[in-house]
TIGU-692241 format. One record per residue: residue in three letters; x, y, z of N, C-alpha, C in turn. Coordinates in steps of 0.1 Angstrom, whole numbers, plus 2048, in hexadecimal, padded with zeros to 3 digits. Atoms other than C-alpha are relative to their C-alpha. Last residue first. Example, Ala and Ser with C-alpha at 12.3 -4.5 7.8 and 13.67 -1.06 7.14 Angstrom:
// residues 2
SER7F77F58008897F58477F880B808ALA8097F480087B7D384E80980C800
//
This chain:
// residues 165
UNK8057FC7F276187935A8067F880AUNK7FA7F37FC7768753397FB80580EUNK7F180180077085033380680D806UNK7FC8097F574B84F33D80F800801UNK8017F97F474586E3278047F780CUNK7F67F67FF75485B30A7FF80880DUNK7F38067FE73F83D31080B80A801UNK8008047F271F85231380E7F9804UNK7FF7F47F77278642F38017FC80EUNK7F37FA80172E8442E080280C80AUNK7F780A7F970E8342ED80E805800UNK8027FE7F26FB8542E38097F6808UNK7F97F37FC70A8522C07FE80280FUNK7F180280170182D2BD80780D804UNK7FD8087F56DD8342C880F7FE801UNK8027F87F46DA8502AF8047F980DUNK7F57F68006E883B29380080980DUNK7F38077FD6D181E29C80C80A800UNK8018057F26B283529D80D7F9804UNK7FE7F57F76BC84627D8007FC80EUNK7F27FC8016C182526B80380C809UNK7F980A7F969E81A27780F803800UNK8027FE7F168F83B26D8077F5808UNK7F87F47FB6A083924B7FE80280FUNK7F280480069381524580980C805UNK7FE80A7F567081F24F80E7FC801UNK8017F87F367183E2398027F780CUNK7F37FA7FF67C82721C80180980DUNK7F680A7FD65E81122180E806803UNK8028047F364782F22380A7F5804UNK7FC7F57F765683E2047FE7FC80FUNK7F180080065381D1F180580B80AUNK7FB80C7FA62F8181FC80F801801UNK8027FE7F162683D1F48067F3807UNK7F77F77FA6368391D27FF80280FUNK7F380680062281A1CB80B809806UNK80080A7F560282B1D680D7F8801UNK7FF7F87F460A8491C08007F680CUNK7F37FA7FF6108321A380380780DUNK7F780B7FE5F081F1AA80F804801UNK8018047F25DD8401AD8097F4804UNK7F97F67F85EB84B18C7FF7FD80FUNK7F28018015E182B17C80880A808UNK7FC80C7F95BE82D18A80F7FD7FFUNK8007FD7F15BB8511808047F4808UNK7F47F77FE5C684815C80180380FUNK7F58098015AC82B15C80D808803UNK8008097F459184316980C7F7800UNK7FC7F87F559A85D14E8017F880DUNK7F17FE80259884213480680880BUNK7F980D7FD57683714280F8027FFUNK8008017F156A85B1428077F3804UNK7F77F67FB57585F11E8017FF80FUNK7F380580156483E11580B80A805UNK7F87F680854384A12380F7FB7FFUNK80080480E53182B12F8088097F7UNK8097F980853882F1548017FB7F1UNK80880980854E8251707F68087F7UNK80B7F880456983D17A7F77F87F8UNK80580280E58282B18D7F58097FDUNK8027F380759682E1AD7FC7FC7F2UNK80F7FD80059180D1C07FD80C7F8UNK80780A8085B48001B77F18037FFUNK7FC7FD80E5C48201C47F97F67F7UNK8077F48055AF81D1E48048037F1UNK80F8038025B97F91E97F980C7FAUNK80180880C5DE8021E37F17FD7FDUNK7FD7F780C5DC81F1FC7FE7F87F3UNK80C7F88025CA80721580280A7F4UNK80A8088065E67EE2117F38087FDUNK7FC80380E6018082167F57F87F9UNK8027F48075EF8142368037FE7F1UNK80F7FE8015EC7F02437FD80D7F8UNK8068098096107E923B7F28027FEUNK7FD7FC80E61B80824C7FB7F77F6UNK8077F48036087FF26B8038057F2UNK80E8038036167DC26A7F780C7FDUNK80180780D63A7EA2677F17FB7FDUNK8037F780B6368042827FE7F97F3UNK80D7FB7FF6347EC29F7FC8097F4UNK80980C8026537D92947F1804801UNK80080380E6657FA2907F67F57FDUNK8077F580765B8052B37FF7FD7F1UNK80E8037FD6667E32C17F780B7F9UNK80480C8086877E82AF7F27FD802UNK8027FB80D68A80B2BF7FC7F57F6UNK80C7F88016837FD2E17FE8057F2UNK80B8097FE69D7E12DD7F28087FFUNK80180880C6B67FA2D07F47F7800UNK8057F680A6B08112EE7FE7F97F2UNK80E7FE7FD6B57F33057F98097F6UNK80780C8046D57EA2F47F1801803UNK80180080E6E180E2F77F87F37FBUNK80B7F68036D980E31C7FE8007F1UNK80D8067FC6ED7ED3217F480A7FCUNK80380B80970A7FB30D7F27FA803UNK8037FA80C70A81B3227FC7F67F5UNK80E7FA7FE7088073427FC8077F3UNK80980B8007267F23367F1805802UNK80180480E73981232E7F67F47FEUNK8087F58077328203507FE7FC7F2UNK80E8017FB73D7FF3617F880A7F8UNK80680C80675D7FE34C7F17FE804UNK8027FE80E7658223557F97F47F9UNK80B7F680275F81C37A7FD8027F1UNK80C8077FD7747FC3797F480A7FEUNK80280A80B79180E3687F27F9802UNK8047F780C78E82B3817FD7F77F4UNK80D7FB7FD78F81239E7FB8087F4UNK80A80B8017AC80038F7F2804802UNK80280380E7BF82038A7F67F57FEUNK8087F58067B882B3AE7FE7FD7F1UNK80E8027FB7C48093BB7F780B7F9UNK80680C8077E380B3A57F27FE804UNK8027FD80E7EB82E3B17FA7F57F9UNK80B7F78007E68243D67FD8047F1UNK80C8087FD7FD8063D17F38097FFUNK80380980C81781B3BF7F37F8803UNK8067F880B8158363DA7FD7F87F4UNK80D7FC7FC81A81C3F57F98097F5UNK80980B80283780D3E27F2803804UNK80280280E84782F3DE7F77F47FEUNK8097F58058428374037FD7FE7F1UNK80D8037FA85281640D7F680A7FBUNK80580C80886F81C3F57F27FC805UNK8037FB80D87483F4047FA7F57F8UNK80D7F87FF8728314277FC8057F3UNK80B8097FD88B81541E7F3808801UNK80380780C8A382F40E7F47F6802UNK8067F68098A184542C7FC7F97F3UNK80E7FE7FB8A88274437F980A7F7UNK80880C8028C581C42D7F2802805UNK80380180E8D383F42D7F87F47FCUNK80A7F68028D08414537FD8017F1UNK80D8047FA8E18204567F680A7FEUNK80680B8098FD82943E7F27FC805UNK8047FA80D90384A4517FA7F67F7UNK80C7F87FD9048384727FA8067F4UNK80B80A7FE91D81F4647F3807803UNK80480580D93283B4557F57F6802UNK8077F680793284D4777FB7FB7F2UNK80D7FF7FA93C82D4897F780B7F9UNK80780B8049598284707F1800806UNK8037FF80E96584B4767F87F57FBUNK80B7F580196284849C7FC8027F1UNK80C8067FB97682749A7F480A7FFUNK80480A80A9918364847F27FA804UNK8057F880C99485449B7FA7F77F6UNK80C7FA7FC99783B4B87F98097F6UNK80A80A8009B18274A57F2805805UNK80480380E9C484649D7F57F5800UNK8087F48059C48514C27FC7FD7F2UNK80D8007FA9CE82E4CD7F780B7FBUNK80880B8069EA82D4B47F27FF806UNK8037FC80E9F68504BE7F87F57F9UNK80B7F67FE9F48454E37FC8057F2UNK80C8077FCA088264DA7F4809802UNK80580880CA218394C67F37F9804UNK8067F680AA258524E27FA7F97F4UNK80C7FB7FBA298364FB7F980A7F7UNK80A80A801A428254E57F3804806UNK80380180EA568454E17F67F57FEUNK8087F4803A5484C5067FC7FF7F1UNK80E8027FBA6082950D7F780C7FCUNK808808809A7E82C4F87F27FF804
//
C-alpha cells in the first residue's frame, strides 16, 4: 500500500508543480499583456496630446492670420473713405464751376436771333452741366462701391489663403 500512496503522492506533487508552472506562465503572460497595453495607452495619450497641441497651434495661426487680414481690410477701407472724402469737395468745386460756366454762356446783343441762339446755348450748357454733375456723382458712388468690393474680395482671398496655408 505504501508504494501506491507514494506513487499517488508523487503524481499529486507532479500535477501540483505543473499546475503551479501553468499558473506562473499565465501570470507572466497577463503582466506582459498589461505592460504592453499600458505602453500602447501611454503612446496613444501622448499622440493625442501632441495632436491637440498641433491643432490648437494651427487654429491660433489661422485666427491670427484672419485677424491680420481684417485689420488690413479696415485700414484699406479707412484710406478709401478718406480718398472719397477728399474727392467730394473737388467734385463739388468742378460741378460748381460747370454750373457757373453754363449760366455765364450767353450771347448778348440786340439781334433777336442771336439772343435766341444764346438762350438755346445757355439751356444746352445747363443740361450738359446737369448731366456732368449727375455723371460725376454716379462715378463717385461707383468708385466707392468698387473700392469696398475690391477690399472685401481681398479680405476673402487673404482669409482663404490663411486657412489653406
